[in-house]
C-alpha positions in Angstrom: 0.0 -0.1 0.1 1.4 3.5 -0.9 0.7 6.0 1.7 0.0 8.7 -0.8 -3.0 6.6 -2.1 -4.3 6.1 1.5 -7.7 7.8 2.1 -7.9 10.0 5.1 -6.0 12.9 6.5 -3.5 13.1 9.3 -3.0 16.3 11.3 -1.2 17.8 14.4 -4.0 19.6 16.3 -6.1 17.8 18.9 -9.9 18.1 18.1 -11.5 20.2 20.7 -14.2 17.6 21.5 -11.9 14.6 22.4 -11.6 13.9 26.0 -9.4 11.0 26.0 -6.1 10.4 24.1 -7.1 7.4 22.1 -10.1 9.3 20.7 -7.9 12.3 19.7 -5.2 10.1 18.1 -7.7 8.0 16.2 -9.1 11.2 14.7 -5.7 12.8 14.0 -4.4 9.6 12.5 -7.1 9.2 10.0 -8.7 6.0 11.5 -12.2 7.3 11.7 -14.6 10.1 11.0 -17.5 11.4 12.9 -20.7 11.0 11.2 -23.4 11.7 14.0 -23.5 11.4 18.0 -22.0 8.1 18.7 -21.6 7.1 15.1 -18.4 6.8 13.2 -17.0 5.7 9.7 -14.0 3.7 9.7 -10.9 4.5 7.3 -8.8 1.6 6.2 -6.2 1.7 9.0 -9.0 1.0 11.6 -10.8 -1.4 9.3 -7.7 -3.5 9.1 -7.1 -3.4 12.9 -10.6 -4.5 13.7 -10.3 -7.2 11.0 -7.4 -8.7 12.8 -9.2 -8.4 16.1 -12.1 -10.4 14.7 -9.8 -13.0 13.4 -8.3 -13.4 16.8 -11.6 -13.6 18.3 -12.8 -16.1 15.7 -9.7 -18.4 16.3 -10.5 -18.5 20.0 -14.2 -19.1 19.6 -13.6 -21.9 17.1 -11.1 -23.5 19.5 -14.3 -23.7 21.8 -16.1 -25.5 19.2 -18.1 -22.4 18.6 -20.1 -22.2 15.2 -20.1 -18.9 13.6 -23.7 -17.6 12.5 -25.5 -14.5 11.4 -28.4 -12.9 12.9 -30.5 -10.0 11.5 -29.7 -6.5 12.3 -33.5 -5.6 12.2 -35.7 -7.9 14.4 -39.5 -8.2 14.9 -40.7 -6.8 18.1 -42.7 -10.0 18.7 -39.3 -11.6 19.6 -38.5 -9.2 22.3 -42.0 -9.3 23.4 -41.7 -13.1 23.8 -38.7 -12.6 26.3 -40.4 -9.6 28.1 -37.7 -7.2 27.3 -39.6 -5.2 24.7 -41.3 -3.4 27.7 -38.5 -3.7 30.3 -35.6 -2.2 28.2 -35.5 1.4 28.2 -34.9 4.1 25.5 -31.6 2.3 24.4 -33.6 -0.1 22.4 -34.5 1.6 19.0 -38.1 0.7 18.2 -39.8 1.5 14.9 -42.4 0.4 12.5 -41.9 -0.7 8.9 -44.0 0.2 5.8 -46.5 -2.6 6.8 -46.8 -1.1 10.4 -45.2 -4.0 11.8 -43.3 -3.3 14.9 -39.5 -3.8 14.5 -36.3 -3.1 16.6 -32.6 -2.6 15.9 -30.7 -5.4 17.4 -28.6 -4.1 20.3 -28.1 -7.8 21.7 -29.3 -11.1 20.2 -30.3 -13.4 23.0 -33.8 -13.5 21.7 -32.6 -14.2 18.0 -30.3 -17.0 19.2 -33.1 -18.8 20.9 -35.3 -18.4 17.9 -32.7 -19.8 15.7 -32.1 -23.1 17.7 -35.2 -23.9 19.6 -36.5 -26.4 17.1 -33.0 -27.9 16.5 -32.4 -28.3 20.3 -35.4 -30.3 21.1 -33.5 -33.5 22.4 -30.8 -33.6 25.0 -28.4 -35.5 22.7 -27.8 -32.3 20.8 -26.4 -30.3 23.8 -24.1 -28.6 24.5 -23.4 -26.3 21.7 -22.3 -22.6 21.2 -23.0 -20.2 18.4 -21.5 -16.9 17.8 -21.7 -13.9 15.6 -19.5 -10.8 14.8 -22.0 -8.1 13.7 -23.0 -4.5 13.6 -25.5 -3.6 16.5 -27.2 -0.3 17.5 -27.7 0.9 21.0 -29.3 4.2 21.5 -26.9 5.1 24.2 -28.0 8.4 26.0 -24.4 9.7 26.5 -22.0 8.6 23.8 -18.4 9.8 24.6 -14.6 8.9 24.2 -14.9 8.0 20.5 -15.1 4.2 20.0 -15.2 3.6 23.8 -18.8 4.5 24.1 -20.8 4.6 20.8 -24.4 3.9 19.6 -23.4 1.9 16.6 -20.7 -0.8 17.0 -19.4 -4.2 15.9 -19.5 -6.9 18.7 -18.9 -10.5 18.9 -21.6 -12.1 20.9 -21.7 -15.9 21.6 -24.5 -18.0 23.1 -23.9 -21.3 24.6 -26.8 -24.0 25.6 -26.5 -26.6 28.3 -28.5 -29.2 30.0 -27.0 -28.9 33.5 -25.5 -26.1 35.5 -22.2 -28.1 35.8 -22.0 -28.3 32.1 -22.6 -24.6 31.8 -20.1 -23.8 34.6 -17.5 -25.9 32.8 -17.9 -24.1 29.5 -18.3 -20.7 31.3 -14.7 -21.3 32.8 -13.3 -22.3 29.5 -14.7 -19.1 28.0 -13.3 -16.9 30.6 -9.9 -18.5 30.0 -10.3 -17.9 26.4 -11.0 -14.3 27.0 -7.8 -13.8 28.7 -6.1 -15.1 25.7 -8.0 -12.8 23.4 -7.0 -9.8 25.2 -3.4 -10.9 25.5 -3.1 -11.6 21.9 -4.7 -8.2 21.0 -2.0 -6.4 23.2 -3.7 -5.8 26.6 -2.8 -8.8 28.8 -3.0 -6.5 31.8 -6.8 -6.8 31.3 -8.4 -7.9 34.7 -11.4 -10.0 35.3 -14.0 -8.6 37.9 -17.4 -9.7 39.2 -20.1 -7.7 37.3 -23.7 -6.7 37.3 -26.1 -8.8 35.0 -28.3 -5.7 34.4 -30.9 -6.1 31.6 -29.1 -9.4 30.5 -30.6 -11.2 33.4 -28.9 -14.3 35.1 -27.1 -14.7 38.3 -23.5 -14.8 37.5 -21.4 -12.3 35.4 -17.9 -11.2 35.0 -16.4 -8.2 33.2 -13.1 -7.8 31.8 -11.4 -4.4 32.6 -8.6 -2.5 31.2 -7.5 -0.5 34.2 -7.1 3.2 33.2 -7.7 6.5 34.8 -10.0 7.5 31.7 -12.3 4.4 32.3 -16.0 4.9 32.8 -16.5 1.9 35.3 -15.3 2.2 39.0 -13.6 -0.9 40.3 -12.9 -2.3 43.8 -9.7 -4.3 44.0 -7.9 -5.9 46.9 -4.2 -6.2 46.5 -4.0 -8.5 49.4 -6.0 -11.4 48.0 -6.7 -10.4 44.4 -10.6 -9.7 44.9 -12.0 -7.7 42.2 -15.5 -6.4 41.4 -17.2 -3.6 39.6 -18.3 -1.1 42.2 -21.9 -1.7 41.1 -21.7 -5.2 42.6 -19.0 -5.1 45.2 -20.4 -5.9 48.6 -19.9 -3.1 51.0 -19.1 -4.6 54.6 -19.4 -2.1 57.4 -18.5 -2.7 60.9 -19.7 0.0 63.4 -17.9 -0.6 66.7 -19.9 1.9 69.1 -19.5 1.5 72.7 -20.9 5.0 73.7 -23.9 4.9 76.2 -27.4 4.8 74.6 -29.1 8.2 74.6 -32.9 8.9 74.7 -34.5 9.7 71.3 -34.9 13.6 71.3 -36.4 16.0 68.8 -34.3 19.0 68.1 -35.0 22.2 66.3 -32.6 22.7 63.2 -33.8 25.7 61.4 -32.4 26.0 57.8 -30.3 22.7 58.1 -31.5 20.5 55.3 -28.4 18.6 54.4 -26.8 16.0 56.5 -23.5 17.9 56.6 -25.4 21.1 57.6 -27.2 19.2 60.4 -24.1 17.6 61.7 -22.3 21.0 61.8 -25.3 22.4 63.6 -25.4 19.7 66.3 -21.7 19.3 66.5 -22.2 15.5 65.6 -19.9 13.1 63.6 -21.4 12.6 60.0 -20.6 9.0 60.6 -23.2 8.9 63.2 -25.9 10.3 61.2 -28.7 8.7 59.0 -29.0 10.0 55.5 -32.2 9.8 53.4 -32.1 9.3 49.7 -35.5 9.1 47.9 -36.4 7.6 44.6 -39.6 6.7 42.5 -39.8 3.4 40.7 -40.5 3.6 37.1 -42.7 0.5 37.2 -45.3 2.1 39.5 -44.1 5.7 40.5 -44.0 4.4 44.1 -41.6 6.1 46.5 -38.7 4.5 47.9 -36.6 6.0 50.7 -33.1 4.5 51.3 -31.3 5.2 54.6 -27.5 5.1 54.7 -24.9 6.4 57.0 -24.2 9.9 56.3 -20.8 9.5 54.9 -21.9 7.0 52.4 -23.6 6.8 49.0 -26.5 4.6 47.7 -25.5 2.1 45.1 -28.3 2.5 42.6 -27.4 -0.8 40.8 -27.9 -2.6 43.9 -31.1 -0.8 44.5 -32.4 -1.4 41.0 -31.7 -5.1 41.4 -33.4 -5.4 44.7 -36.6 -3.5 43.4 -36.5 -5.3 40.0 -37.4 -1.8 38.6 -35.8 1.2 37.1 -35.5 4.1 39.5 -35.3 7.9 39.3 -34.7 10.8 41.7 -38.0 11.3 43.3 -40.2 14.3 42.8 -41.2 15.1 46.5 -44.7 16.7 46.7 -46.9 17.7 49.5 -49.1 14.8 48.7 -46.6 12.0 49.1 -46.2 12.7 52.8 -42.5 13.3 52.7 -40.7 16.5 54.3 -37.8 17.2 52.0 -34.6 18.0 53.9 -36.0 16.5 57.2 -36.8 12.8 56.4 -36.0 10.1 58.9 -36.8 6.5 59.4 -38.8 7.0 62.8 -42.5 7.4 62.3 -42.0 7.8 58.6 -45.2 8.1 56.3 -46.7 4.6 55.1 -46.7 6.2 51.5 -43.3 4.9 50.7 -41.1 1.8 50.8 -38.3 2.2 53.6 -35.1 0.3 53.1 -32.1 0.4 55.7 -28.6 0.0 54.6 -26.1 -2.2 56.5 -24.0 0.8 57.2 -26.4 1.8 60.1 -26.3 -1.3 61.8 -24.7 -1.1 65.3 -24.6 2.6 65.7 -26.1 3.7 69.2 -27.0 7.2 68.8 -27.8 8.6 65.3 -28.9 11.9 64.0 -31.8 11.9 61.5 -34.7 13.7 60.3 -37.8 14.0 62.2 -40.3 14.0 59.3 -41.3 17.6 60.6 -40.2 20.9 59.1 -37.0 22.2 60.6 -36.6 19.3 63.0 -34.2 16.4 63.5 -33.9 13.6 65.9 -30.7 12.9 68.0 -30.2 9.7 69.9 -31.9 7.3 67.4 -31.1 3.6 67.8 -32.7 1.7 64.9 -32.8 -1.7 66.7 -34.7 0.0 69.7 -36.8 2.5 68.1 -37.9 1.0 64.8 -39.9 -2.2 65.0 -38.8 -5.1 62.7 -36.0 -3.1 61.3 -34.1 -5.0 58.6 -30.8 -4.2 56.9 -29.5 -5.0 53.5 -26.5 -4.1 51.2 -27.4 -1.0 49.4 -24.5 1.4 49.6 -21.2 1.8 47.5 -18.0 0.4 48.7 -15.3 2.9 49.7 -11.5 3.4 49.4 -10.0 1.5 52.3 -13.1 -0.6 52.8 -13.4 -4.1 54.0 -12.5 -6.7 51.4 -15.5 -9.2 51.2 -12.9 -12.1 50.7 -10.0 -11.5 53.0 -12.0 -9.1 55.4 -8.9 -6.7 55.7 -9.3 -2.9 55.1 -7.5 -2.9 51.9 -10.1 -2.1 49.2 -8.6 0.2 46.6 -10.9 1.9 44.2 -9.8 2.6 40.5 -11.2 3.0 37.1 -11.4 0.8 33.9 -12.7 0.3 30.4 -15.0 -2.7 30.0 -13.6 -4.6 27.1 -15.7 -7.8 27.4 -18.3 -9.5 29.4 -19.6 -12.9 30.1 -23.0 -13.9 31.7 -24.8 -17.1 33.0 -28.3 -16.4 31.8 -29.8 -19.7 33.1 -33.3 -20.2 31.8 -34.2 -16.5 31.6 -34.6 -16.6 27.7 -35.3 -20.3 27.2 -38.2 -20.3 29.6 -40.0 -17.0 28.4 -39.5 -18.2 24.8 -40.6 -21.7 25.3 -37.5 -23.4 24.2 -37.6 -27.1 25.7 -35.8 -30.4 25.1 -36.7 -33.9 26.1 -34.3 -35.4 28.7 -33.0 -38.9 29.0 -36.1 -39.7 31.2 -38.6 -38.4 28.8 -39.1 -35.2 30.7 -39.4 -31.7 29.2 -36.7 -29.3 30.5 -35.6 -25.7 29.5 -31.9 -25.7 28.5 -29.6 -23.0 30.4 -27.7 -20.5 28.5 -24.4 -18.5 28.7 -23.7 -15.3 26.9 -20.3 -13.9 26.0 -19.6 -10.4 24.4 -16.7 -8.3 23.1 -17.0 -5.0 21.4 -14.6 -4.9 18.6 -14.1 -1.2 18.1 -14.1 -0.5 21.8 -11.2 -3.2 22.1 -9.2 -1.3 19.3 -9.6 2.0 21.1 -8.7 0.4 24.4 -5.5 -0.9 23.0 -4.7 2.5 21.7 -5.6 4.0 25.2 -3.0 1.6 26.8 -0.3 1.9 24.3 0.5 5.2 22.8 2.8 8.3 23.3 2.2 11.8 22.7 2.9 11.3 19.0 0.4 8.5 18.2 -0.6 4.9 18.8 1.9 2.1 19.4 0.0 -0.9 17.9 1.0 -4.5 18.9 2.2 -6.3 15.9 -1.0 -8.8 16.2 -3.4 -6.1 15.3 -1.3 -3.3 13.7 -2.8 -2.1 10.4 0.6 -3.0 8.8 3.7 -4.8 10.1 6.2 -2.4 8.5 6.3 1.3 7.6 8.8 2.0 4.7 10.0 5.6 4.6 12.0 6.8 1.7 13.6 10.1 2.5 14.4 12.1 -0.6 12.6 10.1 -3.0 13.7 12.5 -5.6 17.1 10.9 -5.2 17.4 8.1 -7.8 19.5 5.6 -5.7 17.3 6.2 -2.6 14.0 5.6 -4.7 15.4 2.6 -6.4 16.5 0.9 -2.9 13.1 1.8 -1.4 11.2 0.5 -4.4 13.2 -2.7 -4.3 12.7 -3.2 -0.6 8.9 -2.7 -1.1 8.7 -5.3 -3.5 10.8 -7.8 -1.5 8.7 -7.2 1.6 5.6 -7.9 -0.3 6.9 -11.0 -2.1 7.7 -12.4 1.3 4.1 -11.9 2.7 5.0 -8.8 4.8 2.4 -6.1 5.2 4.0 -2.9 4.4 2.9 0.7 3.9 5.1 2.7 1.8 5.7 6.4 2.0 7.6 7.7 -0.9 5.8 11.2 -1.0 8.1 14.3 -1.8 7.5 15.7 1.7 9.8 17.0 4.4 11.2 14.0 6.9 9.3 15.8 9.7 5.9 15.3 8.0 6.8 11.8 7.0 7.9 10.8 10.5 4.8 12.5 12.2 2.6 10.5 9.9 4.3 7.3 10.6 4.0 7.9 14.4 0.2 8.5 14.0 -0.1 5.2 12.1 1.7 3.5 14.8 3.2 0.7 12.7 5.6 -1.5 15.0 8.5 -1.6 12.5 9.9 1.3 10.5 12.5 1.2 7.8 14.3 4.3 6.8 15.9 4.7 3.4 18.0 7.9 2.9 20.8 8.9 0.8 23.0 9.6 4.0 22.5 5.9 5.1 23.0 4.5 1.6 26.5 6.0 1.6 27.2 3.4 4.1 25.1 0.8 2.2 22.7 0.7 5.1 19.1 1.3 6.1 17.8 2.4 9.3 15.4 0.0 11.2 13.5 1.4 14.2 10.5 0.1 16.3 7.7 2.3 17.0 8.1 1.7 20.9 11.6 2.7 20.5 13.1 -0.6 21.9 15.1 -1.3 18.8 17.2 1.1 16.7 19.9 -0.2 14.4 21.5 0.2 10.8 21.6 -3.0 8.8 23.2 -3.6 5.4 20.6 -3.3 2.5 20.9 -7.0 1.8 20.2 -7.9 5.4 17.2 -5.6 5.9 14.6 -8.4 5.0 16.2 -10.8 7.4 16.4 -8.3 10.1 12.7 -7.4 9.7 11.6 -10.9 9.7 13.7 -11.5 12.9 11.8 -8.4 14.5 8.4 -9.5 13.3 9.1 -13.0 14.9 10.3 -11.6 18.1 7.3 -9.3 18.5 4.8 -12.1 17.6 6.4 -14.3 20.3 6.4 -11.8 23.1 2.6 -11.5 22.5 2.2 -15.2 22.4 4.3 -15.6 25.6 
């Protein structure tokens, strides 16, 4: 490929709307172009990178005896109504009607389609287990697209679906797929990816894991224990709180607190520690508009994912009106209105004398003891884990919070879809059973952007040899010099004849421009042909990561390049 023929421009200036490095570099380097919010077209370099990622994924899925299939992009709404998700999934699912007024959806995930494809085939136990997968474009009407290919609306994804007749068989395959995912990310160039416990969300099921690239620009918060290796998405991490309160128990007392409507203001007014206060956070359920009041320790935050999972409903911040019976700024668990559901977080357990709202304008209570004052009080885990919190595994105060980009996920779905969509098989005893399902996803474009985020410098991406758009970038300085041009042309042909992927820059431009473009393309190995080096009958060979810089005689350049390619491939495999 001649660089002068490569469609797409490269430029120095960082685009103003790019919030992370990978987004800026992939725009500057001519990898993609903005089309609409969360939608991009891909130029050739990114398409080549994504194709190589897809091939790695295919090889690993095929090694698991997966069978590649293709589902439709547009699906009838009836399939999603069968599973119940047509109503339960929010605005991310794009719904529309065709010219015949049939209700349709754009596929954002394909559990329903996978069941529809195999439910007739899988009517007998003898055909299990099996796994099908696809690599296909999907559309999710994401509310807040950001960070280039990290969070988009239209994306290419590998999604796989396995079917089993026992939990043991599902678990065995799930573990194999988990190991395969580690291989995929290592081969793509980010072996540092960590596996954490995840939230199943709208996918359903009881067990899920997410694969995270730890980076400060990640959107997900992770809880990690460096002592025992525990790791989880903050959305699912259990928050263990031990309150050791040996203070004498006080009487419950109502106190006038004019103008103090926040927990911080109340504690300042009363001279109380915020850790001995009870904070109220009010929501409404989307399912029935009912009010839910969550009480947590004053220094902690409600984990809304845990709350959604407990309520089995989407939630939103409450609109507190006079009719609902709640007094905004003064809400407490003692003698609260019956017009709401009250939930107590574990963080309140064991505290003798709490400060809380009195459910009366400008008044709070002090001396609240939940076990003494609130009949039938029950606690549950509804708060976010904190930095330095107790690890759920080793029980040490060692939790560290960090951020990450989710590059893949796997779920044990159980019978959520097979039961709702009436997929059954006859077991060896002649009984009808619903098969168990697993689901396994990787976003191709997001993975490419994540590799760029993990491996770049101020000048451009540093692509691993396994997914780089080309293996070699051949630069001919002074292509107007007859000897230099002839040598570079000869090397270009020789490299191609030996099956080496090469991008050749023989433009009549300044070396600074040529090297700047080469940095933005991030090709692992660079060959520089120049009149100066040819005076010594040599070419310069450097690697994009700056680990290698040497001069090689012209007739040994091919051998040196082959060795470097082999070494880089081997380092990724290892």
